[in-house]
C-alpha positions, 0 to 999 in steps of 0.5 A: 506544457506546464499547465502552472505558467500558462497565460490568459489566452492559454486558460481561455482555449482550455476552457473552451476545450472543458466546455465541449470536450471535459473529458480529454482536457482530464486526459491532457492534464493527467498526460502532463502530470504523468510525463513528469512523473515518468522522467522522475521516475525513469531514464536511460539508467533504468535497465542497469538498475533493474539488472542489479536487482534481479542479479542480488536474487542470486546471491549466497547469504554470506554476499547479502550480510556483507552487502546489508551490513555495508549499507547499514552502516553507511547509512547510520553514519550519513544520518548521525553526521548530516541528519539535524534530528540524529546529529543533536541525539548523538551529541547527547547519547554516549553509546555507540552509533554503530549498534542499531539497537542504540538509536531510537525508535521514531514515529510519524508524529516525532516526524510531524513535530520537526519535519526538516530535521530529518533531512540530510543537510547535504541536500536542499529541500527545494531539490528534492521530490516531495512525496507523501503518505496519506495517513490512514487516520488524517495524519499525512506525513510528508517525505522528500527524496533525492532523485536518484532515490526515486528512480532506484526505487521504481527499479525495484518494484520493475525487477521484483514485482512486475517483471516476475509476471511478465509485465514490460515497462511501457505496458498499458496498465490500470490502477484504482485510486482515491484521487478525485477524477470526477464528480463524486456525484457522478452517476454516468461514465466516465469514472476514469481518466487516461494518462497517455504519458504513463500509459496508465488508465486511472480508475476512481475507487470512489465510484465502484459499486453494482450499478457501475461495474459494467462501465468499468469492464468496458473501460478495460476492453476499451484501454486494454491494460495488461496489469492493474495495481490498487487497493485491495478492497476496491479491486475485490468489490470490482471482481466480486460483482464481476464474477456474479454477472460472469464478466471477466477480463483477463491480466497478466496479474493484478497487484495490491497495495496499501491493505492486507489481502485475505485468502477469500478477496484474492479467490474472487480476484483471480477469478475475475481477472484470470491471473496472478494476485500480486500482494505487495507491502511497503510505505511512502517512507520507504523503509521496507518493501516485500512482494509475492513471487510466482512461487506463491511466497512473500519475499523481502527486498533487502535493499529497501531497509533493515527490519526488526519485529519487536514486542512479540510477546503482546500479540496474538500469543507471541505470533505477531509483534510491532514491524520497526524499519530502518530505510537505506534506499532514501539517502536524502531523508533516511528514517532509522528505526521508523515504527510503521504502525503495523504488525507483522509475524515472526515467521522469516527465513533465509537458510539458503541466502536467497531473499528471505521470506517475509512475515504476514502483514495484518495492518495497523496495530491499531486494529486490534480486538481487544478482549477482556481477559486480555487477549489480542485478536488480530486475525479474522480469516475465515469470517468474511468468505467468498461464499457469504456473498458480501461485498464489504465486512467490517467488525467494529468493537465498541467495548470488551463485550459488544460488538458491530458487524457492518455488511454490504450485501452483494447480488445473492446476498441470503439473511441466514448468512447473517447467523453464519457470520455472528457465529463465526465471530462468537466462536473467535472472541467467546462470549460477546454480544454482536449487532449486525447492520445491513448498510450500502456502503463502509465509510472508508478511512481519510486516505480512501482506505478500507479497515476490516477491524475498527475499535471505537473503545478505550480498551 
């Protein structure tokens, strides 16, 4: 069934179906798209691809060094020879292309100026898979992948995330996302749609509230997913209300993405779903990937790309820096020294030859508190804790010394908690003015994501 080729008779039938059962039609449409995506992401070679990722985890340091060097050299050579943007750059540059440091750092803005110039000329754009990153600030980026790279991407995720927690390839799973599966003003369920082709329960992040949480739990009970994937804050909001009402739903794992995972969020999510919380980090641009293993540590998947951390001395006493990454997995659109716009700690190790530990990801480098004395504060762990009974908390910097804290209270909120939060921030920042606002919700970004720190000043 290809909905884009429907005849008038078919449209009439679907309209009748919609009038009688709009939810069933939505499931049909979701399943049609799901079947298309499943065919792109998986095939008969998937088990072999997964096995290769698992096998490489036992490599020693020498094996990894040789493999990464070979892949990186191949990526740099192909980019110089076949990618128009880099062809032009190296036609005017006399340095050696074999040294990664000689390549220019590129940004999302640069790619958006000349998107076609970053596609390998050996591939036809019309025959590539078109993906995109939503762009936290409303600046989307189109990404093009060859279909073999798409299958590699999903095999990596199966091997390094799902299989670590005994999640089978075809098990039912849930996802919380910002796609509109129903009218945003809807107050009665369903706030979800079921994709039968992918065994996927797609839950709307736009409808999670105290009055709807029981409906979400009922949907989980009905469809029985084995794991859940989604934005950290959306899952946390759901879990917090569940915990307050003594509602639980056991999963094999909750997998968070797109937003940092704070300790207070992890604790509540783990209790509500009685399972490990698996933090993951990556980009639609396919330049780096890391995930938490059952031992509690976050490891980098070296197959995705080569990472650099620069400007270490500029952030939080030299502990954090900008994450620059070179993708090696996507052959159709290789991005060399791509500025992820994220900050990461410099704590990485690769002593025994296994996968290296990843640093702590703090999210966008725009979300940094800059003080008048030059300090740049990123970590706010401990300011918003589970004991304070808040659904959401956001710190907004208005000026060097003026801050607003927005709070969405949970069921057992106490007014004196405002003073605890204010004092915690003052201890971190020093002599600043803090205004606290209690509100029903905090605005998310254009992409449906939640920012814990937001700056409204030009500091």
